[in-house]
N, C-alpha and C positions, 0 to 999 in steps of 0.2 A: 502558299503557291498553289494549293490545290482548290481554294475556294478561290481565288482570281481567276484559274482558270475555268473552274464551273461558270462565274458569274459571265465571263466574256461569252462561253458557249449559249448563255440563256438570255443574254441582254435583251431589253426590251419585255419581257416576260413579266408577269404579276407574281408578285413573289406570295402566294398562298400557302397554307399548312402544307400542304401535302410536297409543293417545290422546297418549303424550307427543311421539309424532313429529308427530302433525296439530297439537299445541298449538304447538311447535317452527315449524312451516312456518307456521300462522297468522301469528305475531308476528314473525316474522324473514325469509319468505322474499322479502318484498317488497324490502327492505333489503338482502338478501345478493344478489339479483338483479341490485340497481344496483351493487352494489360489483363483481360480475364482470362487468357491462357496462363498467364504467371500467376493469377490468383488461385489459378485451381492448382498448379502444380505446387505453388507453397503449401496449399492445404494438403495435400497428398502428403507433402514430405514432413508436415506436422504430424501426421496421423501416424505416420511411420516412427516418426521420434518418441511420439506417444506409445507406440505399440513395445520399442525398445525400452522404454522406462519401465513399463509394466513387465517385460521379461528379466530385468534387472540391471540393465545397462545405465547405469548413474550417471556416467559422462555424457549421456544425451540431455539430461535433466538443464545443464546452464544454455543448451541452445533454444528449450522451451521458454526461460525467463527474458524478459525484456532488459535489453542491456541500457540502462538510463543513466547520464550522469546526474547526480547530483551530491550537495554537499549540505550536509546538517549544522543547523545554528541555534547558538543558545543566547538569549538576549539578556544581560545582567552586568549589574553595574559592579560588581565585587570579585574581581577575578581570583581572590584568596578566600573567598565562601566554601568552607569544606563540604558542606552536603553535597555541591557540585563537583568539586575535584573528587570524592569518594566513590560518586555514582553520576557520571556526567551523562550516561547513555539511557538514566532513567529521569532525566529532567525535560522538561518540556521543550520540545524543538520544532524550529521549521526546517523547511528542506526548499533550496534554491539551485539553479543551473549554475554550476561555477563562473560560467563567463560574465553572469549578471553581476557577481559580486565584484570583479576585476573591473567591470566597467564602471563602478562605483565610486572606486578607489580614489581616483583623482578628486573627485566631489567632495568625499570625505577628507581629504587633506586638505582641502581649501576651507572648509569649517573648521579643521582643527588650526589652521594659520589665524584665524579670526579670534584675536583675544578677547572678543566679546562673549565666545559660547564656552571657552573654558574647558575644552574638552582635553583631558589629561592623555587618553590612549584609544586607539581606534579598534585593533581586534586584537587576539590570542588565539594561538592554535595548540591544541589539546596533544601533548606528547605523555609518552610513558615514562616515568622516572625511574630509571635502572638502579639509582642509587639506595642502598637498603641499609638503615641504621643496624647499629649491633642489637641482637634481640638474642633471648633465648633459643634454645631448639625448637622448643614448643610455639613462641612468639613468630618464629621463622615460619614453621610450617603452617602456620595460620596466615600471615602475612603472603605465602608463595600463592596462597588459592586467588587472590585478588589483585591485580596490578595496582600500582601507585602510579597516578598520574600528576601533571604538572601543566603550567600554560608558559608558551614562550611567545613573546610579543610579536606582531606579524610587522615585517620591516617595509612590505612590498608587497604590488599587487602578484607578483607570482610565487607569494609564501601562501594565499590563500587557498591554499589546500590541505586537510587534516582529517582526521576522525570526524571533528567537531570542531567547528570555531565560535569564540566568545566575542560577539558583538558588541559594544558600548550602545547604550539604549538611548544616549543622545543623537545616535546617527538614524535613529528608525521610529516609527510609530506603529499603533496598532488601531483599526477601525474593526468594531464587533461585525460590521455587516461586510466589510471590504477584505479584513486581515490584513496580514504584514504591510505595512507601507513603507520602501524604502527611501525616506527623508522625513527629517524630523516632523514628530507629530504627535499624538496622544500618547502618552509616557506609558511605556510597557515594560514587565521582566517577567521573564519565562518563571513558571511555577517550579520549586524546587522539589526533590524527590520525596514522598512520604518519610517519616522518622523509621527507622525500623526499630520494632517492639523488643524490649526484652527478652519476652518470650518466643521462642522459635516456632511454639505452635500457632502464634498469631496469625499468620499468613498461610494457614494450610488449607489447598484444597481439596473438596470431595465432591464425587458425582453421585448422584440419585436416579434411581430408575426412572424414566422420562420417556413417555411418546413422542413419536415424530410429530405428531399432531399438536402436542403440548410445546414442546421445543418451538415451533415453528412459531406459535402463538406468541410464546415470551419474547423469541428474538426482535418479532414484528412489533410488539410492545414496547420494548426499549427502543427501538429505531423510533416510532414515532412519539414517543416521550420525553427521552432523553437526545438523541443525536440530530434528529430530523429538524427540531425548532431551531438549532444553531447552523444547520446548513442551509436551511430554505432561502435565507437572503441572497448569499451568492450565489447558489444554484439558481435561482430565477433571474438573476442579472445574466448566468452564462446560458441559461434559454432563451433569453430576449436578444442577447447578441447574435446569436445563432439562427434565431427565427424559429425554435422548437415550442410546442404548444406548454402553456403553464403545466408545472408540476410533472412533467417527463420523465424527468429524473427521479423525484419521489417513486412512480409509479415503476420504473427500471429497478430501482433497490427492491423494490416488495418482492419483484420478480427474482432479484437475486436472493433475497432472503428465503422464499420458498424454494428456491432451488440448492442453497449451498451444499445440503446434505443429503441429496437424491441417493448420491451411491452407497448410502446405507440400506436404503431399501432392497438391495440385493438380497437373494436367497441366501448366499451365503453368510453375509454379515449378519442378518436376521437370526441363522441359524445358530450362530456364534455367539450372539448376546443371550441366546435362550440357554446354551449350553455354559456360559460364564454365571449366571444368574443360580443355574443348579448347583455349580460347581462349588460357590461359596454358600450354599444354604438358604436363599432369600427368593422373593418371589420370581417365579418362571412367567413371563408376561404372555398372553395368546393375542400380543397386539404389534402393529411395529413401533419401534423404539428408535430414539436418538442416542440415551444414554444409558448404561448399565450402571448400578452400583459400584461404587469404588473408593474406599476411605484408604490413603496411604498408610495413616497409622494403626490399619489393623494388619496385625502379622499375617491371618489367614489370606487376606487379600493382597498383601505382597509376594508372598509364596507362590500364590494361583496366578499372579500376574506374571512371574518366572516362568512360570510354566505354560500357561496360554496365550500371554502377550505376544508371542512371535506367531501364531495362527490366527490372529484377528486380521480380517480381509482387509485391503486398503479401500478405502472410499474416496478421497478429495479427488484425484485425477478423474474417475468415474463420475463424480458429479460436475466437473465441470464439460467432460465430452457430452455427455446427455443434455445438460444446460442450454450448452452453444447453441443446440440444434433449436430448443424452444426460443434464444434471442434473436437467434437468424430469424425466425420467422416472425415474432412478434415485432421486430425492429426494422421490418423490409423497408420502410419509408424514410427511416433514419439510419442508415449506414454508418456513418460516423459514430454514432453511439454505440452501435452492435459491436464497432472494433474496438472501442475502448472498452 
């Protein structure tokens, strides 16, 4: 209505750039201002929530985490595979919006009804098996540490809700460039969890003293050599679809790599790092570090961690707060990317 009223008032006028701007302002300035005011208020609200978290109010953490519905999927042909049942959450997964699956259910049923396809089942949902076989006290104590899982056949679209769904590979496909395809295509099955080694020390992790500069270099190297080659094709499709410059997403990720540990550069965190190194009798650095020495098999390290671990300053939220300022400045021309 505002646009029509303005056009009637300026009937016969030549619509040059200045008049076009006047039309846009007349029709949209008030609404745009309301949006900007709302964004400013939301930003102030988020800042207040961050302050509350720093002050120890853990309830505010939930308000800072995006609430996005998603359904985890495993693509595999064998519901009785014990590697998956024993460690379903370590199996390769995909994540989809729940409504997407429900919309596919009828199509899957039609595929199954065609005898030519020979599809025995469509989907299973993961459930915790409460039944425990008779065990000795020691066996029961060991079993109680990890839940037992089982699969229940999904009978209708309303049952497509579970911690994890197992989808028959005959219903989907996978393309290295496009990703998961929600129709029969190139055969694919989720990678199974790596087998557990008999030696409990096989997967022991430890940290070595590492400068901040070296840490960023190694993370960047891993991104360029191991991660980006796989993500580059879909990223470029996304850039093309939104009209973004080629490799914009790569540059954004490099910025994220540079900024992800900025919170460790505070005086408090670096002071703690030097005090920790001195306490365990190892090299006390005179440069900014990202990691200190720590070996969980070392009794001295474990004892000192109990004593000093709680005094280590936080850094993750601080990194996000500082990095967000750089992201907002660097991505002014691409607000959608900045928000993501």
